[in-house]
N, C-alpha and C positions, 0 to 999 in steps of 0.2 A: 503493498501499500504506499500509494505517494502522500507526504503534505504538504501542501504548500505554502510553509513557512520557514522561512529562513531567518536567521538570527543575526543581529546585525550588533555591534558596537556601537553607543551612542555616547559619545565621549566630548567630555564639558573644553569648551574652546579655553586656551591660555589666558584669555582676558575677562573670562567667568561669562562671557556673554550670550548665551548660546550653546549650541551643541554641531558636530560634525560626527558623521555617519560611516562607517563601513561596514561590510558585508562580506565576511570572513569567504564565502563560497564564490562570490563572483567579486574580485579585482576592481574591475571596471567599475561599480558601482559606487558612488562615492557622494556624499551631498550633506548638507547640515538646516539648520535652521534657527531662528530665532530663540524660542524656546521650546521645551518638551511638546508642544500639543504641536507647534508647527515643526518641528523636528520630525516625528512621527508621522504627520501628512507628505512630507516631504521625501522620507525613508519609503511611504509605498510607491510614492510616483515614482522614485530611482531605481527600488526593485521593479517596476512593471517595466520602465526601460530596460533596465540591461537584460530583462528577461526576453523583450518582445525582440532587441537588437540580436540575440543569441539563435531565435527562430527564424529571423529575416536571413541572417546568416549561416543557416543550416548548422548551427555551430554546438558543441554539445553542452547540455546544460544539469551541471551536477546537481544531485540530491542535497537536498539540506542537512548541515551537521547536525550533530546534536550541541542544543544552546551552550556554554560556558558562565562562569558565576560572572553576573553582571549584565549579560546581554540581554537584547529584545527580541521578540519572535516579532516578524512580520510579514505578514500573508499576502498573497499574491493576490492583488483586483479579483474580482468576481469576475469582472468582463473577459479576463485574461485565463483565468483558469482551465477552463475547458479548453480553448487554444493549446495550452500548455501541455494538457492532458493527453490529448490529440497526437501534436507533435511528438511527445516522450512514448505514447505508444505506437507509433509509425517506426521512429530509430529503433524502439527494442524489436519490431518484426524483419527491421533490414527494408524497410518498406518507401519508395519516394512516389511525391503526389501521382505520378502514372498508373503506380501499382496499384493505390488505394483509390483513384477515379475508377480504376477497371473493375475491380472489387465491388464496390458502389452503384457501376453501369452508370456514372456520369462521367462529365468532362474534364480534365484537369485545372481548368478554370475554376472550377466550384472547389477542387481542392485546395488549388493556390488560397482560394476567399476564403476558405474556411480557417487557416492557418495564419492570414494575414491579420495582426494584432490591430490594425484600424480598418479593418472593416467588419461591419458588424454582422453577425453569421447568428441566426437563429438556435438556441441552446440543443432545441429537438434534432435538427441537423449533424449537428457534434457528438449526438448520443447516440443518432443510429451510427454514425464513422466508429465510434469507439466501441458499439453492439459488433458489428462488423471484426474488429480486431481481438474480440474476447474482452473488451473491459467496460467500466458500467464510475459514472461518477458520483459518489457517494456524499453527501449535505451532511455537516453536523454543527450544530450550534453548541456554543458555550458561552459560560459568564466570561465578561470581558475581565483582566486582572485588577 
């Protein structure tokens, strides 16, 4: 099971004003904010951009490491999580866009759009594609920290 929560270190700036954020699993993901609330928002956006960039480039996406003391978990935004799940399932099976398109009986363009972080794709289309790959998305709710 893949849980789309990545640990991040929220480090106080030297001047004491604001934080900067580093994701140990995604070294390109660096951001900051004025206070903890702003930094949390910026961290989620930064994580989304790092994951989206890796999807677009066809790069590996590492699984989240176990959080260390003092790190905060940042969730992959809801709009991107199904696309990430499909991308990872395809990589696990060694499928390219054309292979999944053939399996689903759709054009490669449809699959490309399903994976495009900027394209609005209905969740049911991604669910069908995941099912064809033997996967499903499970949504859980939990208390906020």
